[in-house]
C-alpha positions as CSV (number, residue, x, y, z in Angstrom):
1,M,-2.6,1.0,9.9
2,G,-1.4,4.5,9.6
3,D,-1.8,7.0,6.8
4,Y,-1.7,6.1,3.1
5,L,-0.9,7.7,-0.2
6,I,-2.2,6.9,-3.7
7,D,0.7,7.3,-6.0
8,D,-0.2,7.3,-9.7
9,T,2.8,9.2,-10.9
10,T,4.5,6.1,-12.4
11,Y,1.6,4.4,-14.1
12,G,-1.2,6.9,-14.2
13,N,-1.9,10.6,-14.7
14,G,-0.1,11.9,-11.6
15,D,-3.1,13.5,-9.8
16,Y,-2.8,11.3,-6.7
17,F,-6.4,10.0,-7.2
18,W,-7.1,6.4,-8.2
19,D,-9.1,6.7,-11.4
20,A,-11.0,3.9,-13.3
21,G,-8.7,1.7,-15.2
22,E,-5.6,3.1,-13.6
23,T,-2.7,1.3,-12.0
24,V,-1.4,2.9,-8.8
25,D,0.9,2.2,-5.9
26,I,-0.8,2.4,-2.5
27,I,1.9,3.3,0.1
28,V,0.8,2.6,3.7
29,N,2.5,3.8,6.8
30,V,2.8,0.9,9.2
31,E,3.1,2.1,12.8
32,N,4.8,0.2,15.6
33,N,2.9,1.5,18.6
34,G,4.2,-1.2,20.9
35,S,6.8,-1.0,23.5
36,S,9.7,-2.8,21.7
37,D,11.2,-3.0,18.3
38,V,9.8,-5.4,15.7
39,F,11.9,-7.2,13.0
40,N,11.3,-8.6,9.6
41,V,7.8,-7.1,9.2
42,D,5.7,-8.1,6.2
43,A,2.4,-6.6,5.2
44,E,-0.3,-8.2,3.1
45,L,-3.3,-6.6,1.3
46,F,-6.5,-8.4,0.6
47,S,-9.5,-7.5,-1.6
48,N,-12.5,-9.5,-2.8
49,D,-13.7,-6.7,-5.0
50,P,-14.0,-8.0,-8.6
51,Y,-13.1,-4.5,-10.0
52,I,-9.6,-4.5,-8.3
53,T,-6.6,-6.5,-9.3
54,L,-3.8,-6.8,-6.8
55,N,-0.6,-6.8,-8.8
56,S,1.4,-7.1,-5.6
57,N,-0.4,-8.0,-2.4
58,T,2.6,-8.4,-0.1
59,S,5.3,-5.9,0.9
60,T,8.4,-6.3,3.0
61,V,8.5,-3.5,5.5
62,G,11.6,-4.6,7.4
63,D,12.4,-3.6,11.0
64,I,10.5,-0.9,12.8
65,S,11.7,0.5,16.1
66,Y,9.0,1.2,18.7
67,G,7.2,4.5,18.2
68,N,8.2,4.7,14.5
69,Y,6.8,3.9,11.1
70,G,7.7,1.7,8.1
71,E,6.3,1.8,4.6
72,A,4.4,-1.0,2.8
73,T,3.8,-0.5,-0.9
74,F,1.2,-2.4,-3.0
75,N,0.6,-2.1,-6.7
76,V,-3.0,-2.4,-7.7
77,T,-5.2,-1.8,-10.8
78,S,-8.8,-0.8,-11.0
79,S,-11.1,-2.0,-13.8
80,P,-12.0,0.5,-16.4
81,S,-15.7,-0.3,-15.6
82,T,-15.5,1.1,-12.1
């Protein structure tokens, strides 16, 4: 997994922090550090935390040429109790 960004500009207050009770997109850079291109890449996010709801736990990344990145986006909500 590469870098990630918490994007709360659509559903939250736009401060790029995941606050209690907020819905955010987690955007993850997926790196192909192999020696050949990869095709039809899918990513999946798991959590067993009772305070997190995964609104979308799969993301289609697509094709990633070797040495490059793709993006996976997941929509998640934290409980107001967190």
